[in-house]
C-alpha positions in Angstrom: 0.3 -14.0 -52.8 3.4 -12.1 -51.7 1.8 -8.7 -52.6 -1.4 -9.5 -50.6 0.8 -10.5 -47.6 2.6 -7.2 -47.9 -0.7 -5.3 -47.9 -2.0 -7.2 -44.9 1.2 -6.3 -43.0 0.9 -2.6 -44.0 -2.7 -2.6 -42.7 -1.6 -4.2 -39.5 1.2 -1.6 -39.1 -1.3 1.3 -39.6 -3.6 -0.2 -37.0 -0.7 -0.8 -34.7 0.5 2.8 -35.0 -3.0 4.2 -34.4 -3.4 2.0 -31.3 0.0 3.1 -30.0 -1.0 6.8 -30.4 -4.3 6.1 -28.6 -2.6 4.4 -25.7 -0.1 7.2 -25.4 -2.9 9.8 -25.4 -4.9 7.9 -22.8 -1.8 7.5 -20.6 -1.2 11.3 -20.8 -4.7 11.9 -19.5 -4.8 9.3 -16.7 -1.3 9.1 -15.5 1.1 11.8 -14.3 4.0 9.6 -15.0 6.0 11.8 -17.4 8.7 9.2 -18.0 6.3 6.7 -19.6 4.5 9.4 -21.7 7.9 10.7 -22.9 9.1 7.3 -23.9 5.8 6.6 -25.7 5.9 9.8 -27.6 9.5 9.2 -28.6 8.6 5.7 -29.8 5.7 7.1 -31.8 8.0 9.4 -33.7 9.9 6.4 -35.0 10.0 5.5 -38.7 6.7 4.1 -40.0 8.4 1.0 -41.6 7.7 -2.6 -40.6 10.7 -2.5 -38.3 9.8 1.0 -37.0 6.3 -0.1 -36.0 7.7 -3.2 -34.2 10.2 -0.9 -32.4 7.3 1.5 -31.5 5.2 -1.3 -30.0 8.2 -2.8 -28.3 9.1 0.5 -26.7 5.6 1.0 -25.4 5.3 -2.5 -24.0 8.7 -2.3 -22.4 7.8 1.1 -20.9 4.8 -0.7 -19.3 7.0 -3.3 -17.8 5.8 -5.9 -20.4 8.7 -7.6 -22.1 8.2 -9.6 -25.3 8.9 -13.2 -24.9 11.9 -14.8 -26.5 9.7 -17.1 -28.6 7.6 -14.1 -29.9 10.8 -12.3 -30.8 11.9 -15.3 -32.9 8.6 -15.4 -34.8 7.7 -13.6 -38.0 7.2 -9.8 -38.0 3.4 -10.4 -38.3 3.3 -12.5 -35.2 5.3 -10.0 -33.3 2.9 -7.3 -34.4 0.0 -9.4 -33.1 1.7 -9.9 -29.8 2.4 -6.2 -29.4 -1.2 -5.3 -30.4 -2.7 -7.6 -27.8 -0.6 -6.1 -25.1 -1.5 -2.6 -26.1 -5.2 -3.5 -25.9 -4.5 -4.7 -22.4 -2.8 -1.4 -21.6 -5.7 0.6 -22.9 -8.2 -1.4 -20.8 -6.1 -0.9 -17.8 -5.9 2.9 -18.3 -9.7 3.1 -18.5 -10.2 1.0 -15.4 -7.6 3.0 -13.4 -9.6 6.2 -14.0 -12.7 4.6 -12.4 -10.7 3.0 -9.7 -9.0 6.3 -8.7 -12.2 8.2 -8.8 -13.8 5.7 -6.5 -11.0 6.0 -4.0 -11.1 9.8 -4.2 -14.8 9.6 -3.2 -14.2 7.1 -0.4 -11.6 9.5 1.1 -14.5 12.0 1.7 -17.4 9.7 2.5 -15.5 7.1 4.6 -12.5 8.8 6.2 -11.8 5.8 8.5 -11.2 3.5 5.5 -7.4 3.2 5.9 -6.9 1.9 2.4 -8.4 5.1 1.0 -7.0 7.4 3.7 -3.4 6.6 2.9 -3.8 6.1 -0.9 -1.5 8.4 -2.9 -2.4 8.9 -6.5 1.0 10.2 -7.4 2.6 7.1 -5.9 0.2 4.9 -7.9 1.0 6.7 -11.1 4.8 6.3 -10.5 4.4 2.5 -10.7 4.7 0.3 -13.7 1.4 -1.1 -15.1 2.3 -4.5 -13.6 2.7 -3.0 -10.1 -0.4 -0.9 -10.6 -2.3 -4.1 -11.2 -0.9 -5.6 -8.1 -1.7 -2.6 -6.0 -5.3 -2.4 -7.3 -5.8 -6.0 -6.2 -4.5 -5.1 -2.7 -6.9 -2.2 -2.5 -9.9 -3.8 -4.2 -11.8 -4.9 -1.1 -11.7 -1.5 0.5 -12.7 0.1 -2.8 -15.7 -2.2 -3.2 -16.6 -2.0 0.5 -16.3 1.7 1.5 -17.2 0.9 5.1 -14.0 -1.2 5.5 -11.8 -0.5 8.5 -8.5 -1.5 6.9 -9.6 -2.1 3.4 -6.4 -3.7 2.1 -5.2 -7.3 1.7 -1.8 -8.4 0.6 -1.7 -10.7 -2.4 1.9 -11.8 -2.6 4.4 -12.7 0.2 6.6 -9.7 -0.8 3.8 -7.1 -1.1 4.6 -5.4 2.2 8.2 -4.8 1.0 7.4 -4.0 -2.6 4.7 -1.5 -1.7 6.3 -0.3 1.5 6.0 3.5 0.6 2.2 3.1 0.6 1.5 0.3 3.1 3.8 1.4 5.8 1.7 4.5 6.6 -1.4 2.3 6.7 0.3 -0.2 9.0 1.6 2.4 11.4 -1.8 4.0 11.6 -3.7 0.8 12.3 -1.2 -0.5 14.9 -0.7 3.0 16.4 3.1 2.9 15.9 5.1 6.1 15.8 8.4 6.1 14.0 10.0 3.2 12.2 8.5 -0.3 12.3 10.9 -3.2 13.1 9.3 -6.4 14.4 11.2 -8.8 16.7 10.0 -12.4 17.2 10.4 -13.9 20.7 8.5 -16.8 22.3 10.8 -17.1 25.3 9.0 -16.5 28.6 12.4 -16.6 30.3 13.8 -13.7 28.4 14.7 -10.3 29.9 11.9 -8.7 27.9 9.1 -10.3 30.0 10.8 -11.4 33.2 9.4 -8.4 35.1 5.9 -9.0 33.7 5.6 -12.6 35.0 4.3 -13.7 38.4 6.9 -15.3 40.7 7.9 -18.7 39.2 6.8 -17.6 35.7 3.5 -19.5 35.9 0.5 -17.6 34.4 -2.0 -19.3 36.8 -5.5 -18.0 36.4 -6.6 -19.3 39.8 -4.3 -16.6 41.3 -6.7 -14.1 39.7 -9.8 -15.7 41.1 -10.7 -17.7 38.0 -11.5 -21.4 37.8 -11.3 -23.7 34.8 -11.3 -21.3 31.8 -11.5 -21.7 28.0 -8.0 -20.6 26.8 -6.9 -20.3 23.1 -3.8 -19.0 21.4 -3.6 -18.9 17.6 -1.3 -17.5 14.9 -1.8 -16.8 11.2 0.8 -18.2 8.8 1.4 -18.3 5.1 3.7 -20.5 3.0 6.4 -18.5 1.2 6.1 -20.7 -1.8 2.5 -19.7 -2.7 0.6 -16.5 -3.5 -1.4 -15.3 -0.6 -5.1 -16.4 -0.5 -6.4 -13.4 -2.4 -4.2 -14.1 -5.5 -4.5 -17.9 -5.5 -6.4 -19.7 -8.2 -8.2 -23.0 -7.7 -5.1 -25.1 -8.7 -3.0 -23.2 -6.1 -5.6 -23.9 -3.4 -5.8 -27.6 -4.2 -2.0 -27.9 -4.4 -1.5 -26.2 -1.0 -4.1 -28.5 0.6 -2.3 -31.5 -0.9 1.0 -30.2 0.6 -0.6 -29.7 4.0 -2.3 -33.1 3.9 1.2 -34.7 3.4 2.4 -32.7 6.4 -0.6 -33.7 8.5 -0.1 -37.4 7.7 3.3 -37.1 9.5 1.5 -35.6 12.5 -1.2 -38.3 12.4 1.5 -41.0 12.6 3.0 -39.2 15.7 1.4 -40.5 18.9 1.8 -37.0 20.5 -0.5 -35.5 17.8 -2.5 -38.2 16.1 -5.9 -37.0 14.9 -7.2 -36.5 11.4 -7.9 -34.0 8.6 -11.3 -32.8 7.5 -11.5 -31.6 3.9 -14.2 -29.5 2.4 -12.8 -30.3 -1.1 -15.1 -32.8 -2.8 -13.7 -36.2 -3.7 -10.6 -36.4 -1.5 -9.8 -39.2 1.0 -10.6 -36.8 3.8 -13.8 -35.2 2.4 -16.6 -34.7 4.8 -20.4 -34.3 4.4 -22.3 -31.1 4.8 -23.7 -32.4 8.1 -20.3 -33.1 9.5 -19.1 -29.6 8.3 -22.0 -27.9 10.2 -21.2 -30.0 13.2 -17.6 -28.8 13.2 -18.6 -25.2 12.7 -21.1 -25.3 15.6 -18.3 -26.7 17.8 -16.0 -23.8 16.7 -13.6 -26.3 15.2 -14.1 -25.4 11.6 -14.4 -21.9 10.0 -17.6 -20.6 8.4 -18.4 -20.3 4.7 -16.3 -17.4 3.6 -18.2 -16.9 0.4 -20.8 -15.0 2.5 -18.2 -12.4 3.6 -18.3 -9.5 1.1 -14.9 -8.2 2.3 -13.1 -11.5 1.8 -15.1 -12.1 -1.5 -13.9 -8.7 -2.9 -10.3 -9.5 -1.9 -10.5 -12.8 -3.8 -9.8 -14.7 -0.5 -13.2 -16.5 -0.6 -12.9 -17.5 -4.2 -13.2 -21.2 -5.3 -15.1 -22.1 -2.1 -14.9 -24.8 -0.8 -12.0 -26.1 -2.7 -8.6 -26.3 -0.9 -10.3 -25.7 2.5 -10.3 -27.9 5.6 -8.8 -28.4 9.1 -6.6 -30.7 10.9 -7.6 -31.7 14.5 -5.2 -33.5 16.9 -6.3 -36.6 18.7 -7.0 -34.7 22.0 -8.9 -32.0 20.0 -6.6 -29.3 21.5 -4.5 -28.5 18.5 -6.2 -27.4 15.3 -4.9 -26.0 11.9 -7.2 -24.3 9.5 -6.3 -24.6 5.9 -7.4 -22.0 3.3 -9.1 -19.4 5.4 -8.0 -15.7 5.4 -4.4 -16.9 5.6 -3.0 -20.2 4.3 -2.9 -21.5 7.8 -4.4 -20.6 11.2 -2.6 -22.7 13.8 -4.2 -22.8 17.2 -4.0 -24.5 20.6 -6.8 -24.5 23.0 -8.0 -26.2 26.2 -10.1 -25.7 29.3 -7.7 -25.2 32.1 -6.1 -22.6 34.5 -2.5 -22.1 33.3 -1.9 -20.0 30.1 1.6 -21.3 29.7 0.2 -24.7 28.7 -1.5 -23.5 25.5 1.2 -20.9 24.7 4.1 -23.4 25.0 2.3 -26.1 23.0 1.6 -23.6 20.2 5.2 -22.6 20.1 6.3 -26.2 19.5 3.4 -26.9 17.1 4.4 -24.0 14.8 7.9 -25.3 14.5 6.6 -28.8 13.7 4.1 -27.5 11.1 6.8 -25.4 9.3 9.3 -28.3 9.4 6.8 -30.7 7.9 5.1 -28.3 5.4 7.2 -25.4 4.0 8.9 -22.2 5.1 6.6 -19.5 6.5 6.5 -16.2 4.7 8.3 -13.4 6.7 9.2 -9.8 6.2 12.5 -8.5 7.7 10.6 -5.3 8.8 7.1 -6.5 9.6 7.6 -10.1 10.9 5.3 -12.9 9.8 3.3 -12.0 6.6 -0.5 -12.2 6.8 -3.2 -11.3 4.3 -4.6 -8.5 6.4 -2.1 -5.8 7.7 -4.0 -6.0 11.1 -2.4 -9.4 11.8 1.2 -8.6 10.8 4.1 -9.3 13.1 3.2 -12.1 15.4 0.0 -13.0 13.7 -1.0 -14.0 17.2 -4.2 -13.7 19.1 -4.3 -15.1 22.7 -7.7 -15.1 24.3 -9.9 -16.4 27.2 -13.6 -16.7 27.7 -14.5 -15.0 31.0 -17.8 -13.8 32.6 -18.2 -10.1 33.1 -21.8 -9.8 34.2 -21.4 -6.2 35.5 -20.2 -5.0 32.1 -22.8 -6.9 30.1 -25.9 -6.3 32.1 -27.6 -4.7 29.1 -27.0 -7.9 27.0 -24.3 -6.3 24.9 -20.6 -5.9 25.0 -20.7 -2.1 24.5 -19.7 -1.3 28.1 -17.0 -4.1 28.2 -15.4 -2.7 25.1 -15.4 0.8 26.6 -13.6 -0.5 29.7 -11.2 -2.8 27.9 -10.0 -0.7 25.1 -7.9 1.7 27.3 -6.3 -1.5 28.8 -5.1 -2.6 25.3 -7.7 -5.4 25.3 -10.2 -6.4 22.6 -13.7 -7.9 23.2 -15.5 -10.3 20.9 -18.5 -12.6 21.2 -18.0 -16.2 22.2 -18.2 -17.3 18.6 -15.6 -14.9 17.4 -15.7 -11.5 15.7 -19.2 -10.1 14.9 -20.9 -12.7 17.1 -23.0 -12.1 20.3 -21.7 -12.5 23.8 -22.8 -15.4 26.0 -26.2 -15.3 27.7 -24.4 -15.4 31.0 -22.2 -12.4 30.2 -19.3 -14.4 28.8 -17.0 -12.5 26.4 -13.9 -13.4 24.4 -11.0 -11.3 25.8 -7.6 -10.8 24.1 -4.7 -8.2 23.9 -5.1 -6.0 20.8 -1.5 -5.6 19.8 0.0 -7.9 17.1 2.9 -5.9 15.6 6.1 -4.6 17.4 5.2 -6.7 20.3 6.8 -10.1 21.1 4.8 -13.3 21.4 5.9 -13.7 25.0 4.7 -10.1 25.7 1.2 -10.9 24.3 0.5 -13.8 26.6 1.8 -11.7 29.6 -0.4 -8.9 28.5 -3.4 -11.2 28.5 -2.7 -12.3 32.1 -2.1 -8.7 33.2 -5.3 -7.5 31.4 -7.4 -10.1 33.2 -5.9 -9.0 36.5 -6.7 -5.3 35.8 -10.2 -6.1 34.6 
C-alpha cells in the first residue's frame, strides 16, 4: 500500500542518514582533508526530509568525486537512495582500507628505507586527493607495499599517471635516475646529430673490432605502451585479449612484408597462433620468449602478471633478429639483436622497427615531461636498454658478477647474467653489459655510451 511504501522510504532515509554520519566520522579520523569533512558535515545538517536525505547523500558522493549517473537521477527517490547508499558503503570500505595501507607504508619507511615508493610517499598529499585518485595511487603503490624489499616499489597503471600524480612520482623518479633539478626528456635517435658527434669514432661507425672484440651478441630493446589501453597493471582479461588481437593484425602486415616476414607465437589458448607448452619452453630457453610472470611476486602484486597466459605472446621476424614481446611488464618490448661487430646495425634497425610497429598498431603513450611511458618508473624516457655479451674473466674469477658490478657502476654501466636480470653469469665469465641511464639521455647517447663503456672496461 501507499502507507507501507512511505514507511519503507522513511526507514531507508534513516539508514541513509546514519550511514552518512558514520562515513563522515570515519573520514574525519582517517583523512586530514578538511574540505571533504566540512562539506560532509554541512550536508548532514540538511533537512531530514526525503529530498534532504537525497541531497545529503549526493553531497557526500559528489565530495568523493563520485557523481550520480543521469539514469539514476531520473529514477524514483527510492532508487536514488539505493544508489547513494551503495556508494557510501564503498566510501566506508575505502576509508578502513586506507588506514591499513597508510600504516603499512609508515612501517616500511622505517624497516626498508631504500623502498622508493615508501620513501617518497606523503600522507598529506594522499589525503588531499579525491577518493577516486586515492584508489588509483594505492594501485600504483601496491607492489611496494606488499613487497617491502622492493627497490622502486611503484608501477604506473594508466598512461597519464606520471602527469596526474606528478607531485608524488616526480621525487621518486628523480631519486631513482639521480637527476637534480627539473626533468625534461628529449627523444633523439640521430647518430649524426650535434649531441653525439663528438662521442662517435671517426666515420660514425661503432665497430667493436676496433676495441679488440670479435663477433659479439648485441641487443637493443625498448619498452612501449599503447596510449589507447590501460597499462598492464590495470588491464583486465578482456583488455589483454583485445590488445593482443590488435597487435596480431599489425604483425600480419609485417608477416606479409618480405623485409620482416616471420610469425607470431601466442600463449593465449585457442587462437590461430597458439603454441604448445613444449614450444613455449623451447622459446624461453632460446631467450626469445619471456618467462611465466605469475611466479614474480612484484609483478603479481602490481596486477601485471594477472590473467596469465592470456594476451601474451611474441612476434619473431623471419631472420630471428627482430622480436616483439606482447603483454609483459609493458604492452610491448620491441627488440633487435644479432651476432656481429657493428652496434649501428641493431640500433638503426630498431629505430626503423619502432616506427613501423607504431604505424601499424597504435600511438605509443608519451609524457611531455618524462618521454615514453612505461609501467616501471625505472624505464621512463627512452625505455631503452642497449647491451652486449662480453667475457670479463678477470672480473668474474670467483664465479660471480660482484667484482664486475663494482667496476662497472662508476662507469655508468649495469651488469646482468646472460639470461637477464637475476640470472647467473656465463661459465666462461660472460656478462650482459649495458648503460644504466634511461631518462634525460637520448637514444643516440645510450648506444654511444655502450661503445665508450666497453672501451673503458
